[in-house]
Each structure stands twice: as structure tokens, then as C-alpha cells.
C-alpha positions in Angstrom: 149.5 78.2 100.3 147.4 81.4 100.3 148.7 82.6 96.9 147.8 79.2 95.3 144.4 79.3 97.0 143.7 82.7 95.7 144.7 81.6 92.2 142.4 78.5 92.5 139.5 80.7 93.6 140.0 83.1 90.7 140.3 80.4 88.1 137.2 78.6 89.4 135.4 81.9 89.4 136.4 82.5 85.8 135.1 79.0 84.8 131.8 79.5 86.5 131.2 83.0 85.1 132.1 81.8 81.6 129.4 79.2 82.0 126.9 81.8 83.2 126.8 80.0 86.6 124.9 77.1 84.8 125.9 73.5 84.5 125.0 69.9 84.8 124.1 68.1 88.0 124.6 64.5 89.2 120.8 64.2 89.5 119.6 66.0 86.3 118.9 62.9 84.2 115.2 63.6 84.1 115.8 66.9 82.3 116.6 64.8 79.2 114.4 65.5 76.3 114.4 61.7 75.6 111.5 61.4 78.0 109.4 63.5 75.7 110.5 61.6 72.6 110.2 58.2 74.2 107.3 58.7 76.8 107.3 55.0 77.7 110.5 55.7 79.6 108.8 58.2 81.8 107.9 56.0 84.7 109.4 55.3 88.1 111.9 52.5 87.4 113.4 53.9 84.2 113.7 57.3 85.9 115.6 55.7 88.8 117.8 53.6 86.5 118.8 56.5 84.2 119.5 58.8 87.1 121.8 56.3 88.8 123.4 55.3 85.5 124.3 58.9 84.6 125.5 59.7 88.1 127.8 56.7 88.2 129.1 56.9 84.7 132.7 58.0 84.1 131.5 59.4 80.8 129.3 62.5 80.6 126.5 61.5 78.2 124.3 64.5 78.8 124.8 66.2 75.4 123.8 62.9 73.8 120.7 62.7 76.0 119.8 66.4 75.3 120.2 67.5 78.9 120.7 71.3 79.2 123.0 73.2 81.5 120.9 75.1 83.9 121.3 77.6 86.8 120.4 76.0 90.2 119.2 78.2 93.1 121.3 76.3 95.6 124.4 76.8 93.5 123.6 80.5 93.2 123.1 80.7 97.0 126.5 79.1 97.6 128.1 81.6 95.3 126.4 84.4 97.0 127.6 83.3 100.5 131.1 83.0 99.1 131.0 86.5 97.5 129.8 88.0 100.8 132.8 86.5 102.6 135.3 87.5 99.9 134.0 91.0 99.7 135.3 91.5 103.3 138.8 91.2 102.1 140.7 94.1 100.6 142.5 91.8 98.1 139.4 90.7 96.3 137.1 92.9 94.3 133.9 90.7 94.1 131.3 92.9 95.6 129.7 93.5 92.3 128.7 89.9 92.1 126.5 90.1 95.2 123.5 92.0 93.7 123.8 89.8 90.6 123.4 86.6 92.6 120.5 88.2 94.6 118.7 89.1 91.3 119.2 85.5 90.0 117.7 84.1 93.2 114.7 86.4 92.8 114.3 85.1 89.2 114.7 81.5 90.2 112.1 81.4 93.0 109.4 78.7 92.9 106.4 79.8 90.9 102.9 79.9 92.1 103.8 79.8 95.8 102.8 82.7 98.1 106.1 82.5 100.0 109.6 83.0 98.9 111.0 79.4 98.4 113.1 77.5 96.0 113.6 74.1 94.4 116.2 72.4 92.2 116.5 72.9 88.5 115.6 69.3 87.7 112.9 66.8 88.6 114.0 63.9 90.7 112.6 60.5 91.5 112.7 59.2 95.0 111.9 55.6 95.8 108.2 56.5 96.1 107.5 59.8 94.3 108.8 62.3 91.7 109.6 65.9 92.8 109.0 68.3 89.9 111.6 70.7 88.7 111.3 74.0 90.6 109.1 72.5 93.3 110.2 74.1 96.6 111.9 71.9 99.1 113.3 72.4 102.5 117.0 72.0 101.8 117.2 74.2 98.8 115.1 76.9 100.5 117.2 76.8 103.7 120.4 77.3 101.8 119.0 80.2 99.7 117.5 81.9 102.7 120.7 81.5 104.7 122.7 83.1 101.8 120.2 86.0 101.7 120.8 86.5 105.4 124.5 86.5 104.8 124.0 89.3 102.3 121.6 91.2 104.6 124.1 91.1 107.5 126.7 92.6 105.1 124.6 95.1 103.1 121.6 95.8 105.4 119.3 95.3 102.4 115.8 94.8 103.9 114.6 93.0 100.8 117.1 90.2 101.5 115.8 89.9 105.1 112.2 90.0 103.9 112.8 87.1 101.5 114.5 85.1 104.2 111.7 85.7 106.7 109.2 84.6 104.0 111.2 81.4 103.4 111.2 80.7 107.1 107.4 81.2 107.2 107.1 78.7 104.3 109.1 76.2 106.3 107.1 76.8 109.5 103.6 77.0 108.0 103.9 74.4 105.3 106.6 71.9 106.4 106.6 71.8 110.2 104.7 69.0 111.9 104.5 67.7 115.5 103.1 64.5 116.8 102.8 62.5 120.1 105.6 62.9 122.7 108.8 64.4 121.4 108.1 63.7 117.7 108.5 66.8 115.6 110.2 67.7 112.3 110.1 69.3 108.9 108.8 67.5 105.8 111.3 66.7 103.1 111.5 66.4 100.2 107.8 67.3 99.8 105.1 68.7 102.1 103.1 66.3 104.2 105.8 63.6 104.1 106.5 62.9 107.8 109.8 61.1 107.3 112.5 62.2 109.7 115.6 63.3 107.8 118.0 64.7 110.4 120.0 67.1 108.4 116.7 68.6 107.0 115.5 69.1 110.6 118.7 70.8 111.7 118.9 73.0 108.6 115.3 74.2 108.9 115.8 74.7 112.7 119.0 76.7 112.1 117.2 79.0 109.6 114.3 79.6 111.9 116.6 80.4 114.8 118.6 82.8 112.7 115.4 84.6 111.6 114.3 84.7 115.2 117.5 86.5 116.1 116.9 89.1 113.5 113.1 89.6 114.0 112.6 88.5 117.6 109.4 86.6 116.7 109.1 83.7 119.1 106.8 81.8 116.7 110.0 80.7 114.9 111.9 79.5 118.0 109.8 76.8 119.7 109.2 74.6 116.6 112.9 75.0 115.7 114.1 73.8 119.0 111.6 71.0 119.3 112.7 69.6 115.9 116.3 70.0 116.8 115.8 68.2 120.1 114.2 65.3 118.3 117.1 64.8 115.9 119.7 65.6 118.5 118.2 62.7 120.6 118.7 60.4 117.6 122.5 60.8 117.9 124.2 57.5 118.6 126.5 57.0 121.6 129.6 57.3 119.4 128.4 60.8 118.1 127.1 59.7 114.7 123.7 60.0 113.1 122.0 57.9 110.5 120.8 60.0 107.5 117.2 59.4 108.6 114.8 57.2 110.7 113.6 54.9 107.9 115.2 51.5 107.6 116.4 52.5 104.1 118.1 55.6 105.5 120.5 53.9 107.9 123.8 55.1 106.6 126.3 57.5 108.0 128.1 59.9 105.6 130.4 62.8 105.8 128.6 65.8 104.3 125.2 65.2 106.0 127.0 64.8 109.3 128.8 68.1 108.5 125.4 69.7 107.8 124.1 68.5 111.2 127.1 69.9 113.1 127.2 73.3 111.4 123.4 73.7 111.7 123.6 72.7 115.4 126.3 75.3 116.0 124.1 77.9 114.2 121.1 77.0 116.4 123.2 77.3 119.5 124.5 80.7 118.6 121.2 82.2 117.3 119.0 80.8 120.0 121.6 81.6 122.6 121.6 78.1 124.1 124.2 75.7 125.4 121.9 72.7 125.5 123.4 71.2 122.3 127.1 71.6 123.3 127.7 68.0 124.4 125.9 66.8 121.2 128.2 69.0 119.1 131.4 68.0 120.8 130.6 64.3 120.6 129.5 64.6 117.0 132.6 66.6 116.0 134.9 64.0 117.7 133.2 61.3 115.6 133.6 63.5 112.5 137.3 64.1 113.0 137.9 60.5 113.9 136.2 58.7 111.0 136.0 60.9 108.0 139.7 61.8 107.3 142.6 59.8 106.0 146.2 60.7 107.1 147.0 61.9 103.6 144.2 64.5 103.5 141.7 62.4 101.6 138.2 62.4 103.0 135.9 59.5 103.4 132.3 59.6 102.0 131.1 57.0 104.5 132.4 56.5 108.0 133.5 52.9 107.3 135.0 53.1 103.8 136.9 55.6 101.7 135.5 55.4 98.2 134.0 57.3 96.5 136.0 60.4 97.3 133.4 62.9 96.4 134.1 66.6 95.8 131.0 67.7 97.7 132.4 65.7 100.7 135.8 67.5 100.2 134.1 70.9 100.3 131.9 70.2 103.3 134.9 68.8 105.2 136.7 72.1 104.7 133.6 74.0 105.7 133.1 72.0 108.8 136.7 72.2 109.9 136.7 76.0 109.4 133.4 76.4 111.3 134.8 74.4 114.2 138.3 75.7 114.3 137.8 76.8 117.9 137.3 73.2 119.0 140.6 72.0 117.8 143.7 74.0 116.8 144.5 71.3 114.2 141.4 72.0 112.1 142.8 74.6 109.8 145.9 72.6 109.0 143.7 69.6 108.3 141.5 71.7 106.1 144.5 72.8 104.2 145.6 69.2 103.8 142.2 68.2 102.5 142.4 71.1 100.0 145.9 70.1 99.0 144.8 66.5 98.2 141.9 67.8 96.1 144.0 70.4 94.2 146.5 67.6 93.3 144.0 64.9 92.3 140.5 66.5 91.6 141.2 69.8 89.9 141.3 70.2 86.2 143.9 72.5 84.6 140.9 74.6 83.3 140.1 75.5 87.0 137.1 73.3 87.7 136.9 70.3 90.1 136.0 66.7 89.2 133.1 64.9 90.7 134.5 61.7 92.2 137.6 59.7 92.6 136.7 56.0 92.5 139.0 53.1 93.3 139.7 52.4 89.6 138.9 55.7 87.8 137.9 59.4 88.2 134.6 60.9 87.1 135.7 64.2 85.7 132.3 65.7 84.9 132.2 69.4 86.1 129.0 69.7 88.0 128.1 73.2 88.9 126.0 72.9 92.1 127.5 69.7 93.5 131.1 70.5 92.8 132.0 74.0 91.7 129.7 76.1 93.9 130.6 74.0 97.0 134.3 74.2 96.4 134.1 77.9 95.7 132.4 78.5 99.0 134.8 76.1 100.9 138.0 77.7 99.4 136.6 81.2 100.2 135.9 80.3 103.8 139.3 78.7 104.2 141.1 81.7 102.7 139.1 84.2 104.8 139.6 82.3 108.1 143.2 81.1 107.7 144.7 84.4 106.5 142.5 86.9 108.2 144.0 90.3 108.5 146.5 89.9 105.7 147.1 93.1 103.7 147.5 92.4 100.1 147.1 94.5 97.0 143.6 94.2 95.4 143.2 91.2 93.1 141.5 92.7 90.0 139.5 90.2 87.9 140.0 91.6 84.4 138.0 90.7 81.2 141.3 89.5 79.7 141.7 87.0 82.5 138.2 85.8 82.1 138.6 85.2 78.4 141.9 83.4 78.9 140.3 81.0 81.3 
């Protein structure tokens, strides 16, 4: 399968580069210029309705609604992490993309903030508030800083480490809070919101522990572990987590569970602790048991299959690769998941579709949600499942890029 996997990576790379790493997003409805032309639409309920309608529509109406394709910092971070991994292989010549992605992240940082931090390229409406485009948030900042650390560990560029440390200080100084008893966490999606979202807690804690390992500053360690302990204690007896503590957040889904597990593993490694081992083993058992069909399709929710979402496909591959030491069947299963997606969710032009529903497929090529995640997942699978292979360098020529 490796030759087919390499070809899929190269074709997706060509598609993303041809689009200048920019694209649409499932949640970019509020970038529509219609809100400026028709300001009466610019209120909470219309914003929620339009966002959900566009996200669920099998037809991409964004051109009609004057929604631009934009670069998203999280997508650029995912590309950066993938390029760092692929650059370790002799058969890929992608090292030149690493400084380009770093420069783009520098250009896309949130404006007017004394820390290095990042937000999404679109405004988004929650049930209670609107988050402006570019406003820094924990999840986006954590992924960007983690990618910069990937680059630092490969290139030893102190600027990448400095940016990641600044991002960790933003999370620690602006987003961390603690209350009575064991209560502690990180505000998401906006500062001062003390709503417990478990994947946000784990992602922030993982970044702080990783920065602690590089810098040795204990100020990062204790808050990280306290928030991680809080969310680890919220794990159910079967190994699952709700998305968050609020009544409206009581669902269990694939990719947020994958975030939790991968972040917990990172915390354990970087904080040099075994205290989360049972939590990880129990959580991964739940993950393997409930989120995969026998044919390689992945379930979005633990108790139903549809929608089969490409981000869920990608995170499933990432999680299986990250935990290959727990189960020898993980890499074969990751390959089966990819096989299902290549056969049913990949366009002949090289990009991946958004969702397979029971009655139709949404074929919109989202850049952050779909392409960047699949590029990272396929890169990780290739690097882990065929480590040590000696192939001739795969040159990415201008002619190939134009043909794609």
C-alpha cells in the first residue's frame, strides 16, 4: 500500500499548494459578505442558522454567498507537522516547505496580543457569544505551538521554541483558572469562560508539559497536571468522556476522544509520569471498541455511524499510529481506515470529501477540516508503517504540480 499512499500524499500536496494552502471551512459562513450587505442578518439566530445550513448542505454555496478561501493557522500548523515528519524520509524532498509554513504562522498570529497566539480565519457563533475572526483561542494556539515545537526539535531553531513558549505563557497567564477543591481548567473558546471542555484541558496541559520539558520551568507543570487530573477524573467507567461538563455537551465522539488520548500520552511522556496510564488504557480500549466498523469505516459518535466525517477518519489514523505499542493490530486497522477513505472519500483530483451521509456525500474540499488533517494522518501512517524503507527520492516537480 505504501506506493499508493505516497501517491495520495503527493497528489494532496499538489492540490493544497495549488490553492496556496487556503480554502473553505465547515464553520466559515460568517465570512460571507452578505452580512455587510444585509446587516439585519447579523444577529445570533441567523448566524447560527446559516452556519449550520452551510455545514450540512450537500452543495457548496460559498461562492454565491461571497465567502472567500482563506489560510487558517491550524491548517498551516498541521501541514508543518506533516512536513517535519516527511522530511525525515529519504524518499521525500519536502524540507523546503518547513520555513514557508513557519513564515505563514508568523504572519497569521493574532494581532494586538503581547503573546504569540492564534485564532481561526473566520468568526464563529457559539450558543451564547460570537468569537471574532483571528481572536486567539486555546485549541488553535495549542496546535500551532505544538507544530512549532515539532519544527524546533527537527531544526533547533530557537525562534520556534520562543514562539511556542510564548504561546504556553498565553495559555497559562490568560486562560488557566482554578477553583475550590480539584476544579481547574483552561478557558475555551474565550478567556474568562469557566466551562470545562475536556479536550481543551488536555491539549493545553500537553503543550505546557512539552514546554516544561524543553525549558525546565516548573511554573508550567503544576497547572497542567492539575487541569489534566480534573478532566481525567471525569472519565466514565467504560473509558469514555463527554465533550464537556455542561448539560448541552454530553456527547461522546471520535476525534475529541482521540485528542484526549493523544494529549494524555504526551503529558505522560513529557512530565515523566505514569499516573495516567490506567486512564489511557481504559480510554483506548473504549476507542477501539466503539469507533470502528469491521469494514474500516469510522464512527463519528460511539453509538451511531453517520456522518462518516473525514476529520474523524484522519484522527482515527493519528490515534492508531500514536498508540501502536498498545495493540499490534493498530497499524493494520489504520491502513483499513485509510483504504475505506481512499475508495469512498477521495476525489480524482487528489482532495478528500467532507462527509459521507446515509443518503449522500458532501464533497466540499475543506482545507483545515479535511485536507490538512488527512495530509498529517497519511504522513504519520507512511512514516510509522514503513520506517527504514530505502527508496529513491520522490521529486515534486513543477510539471507534476501543474498537472494536478
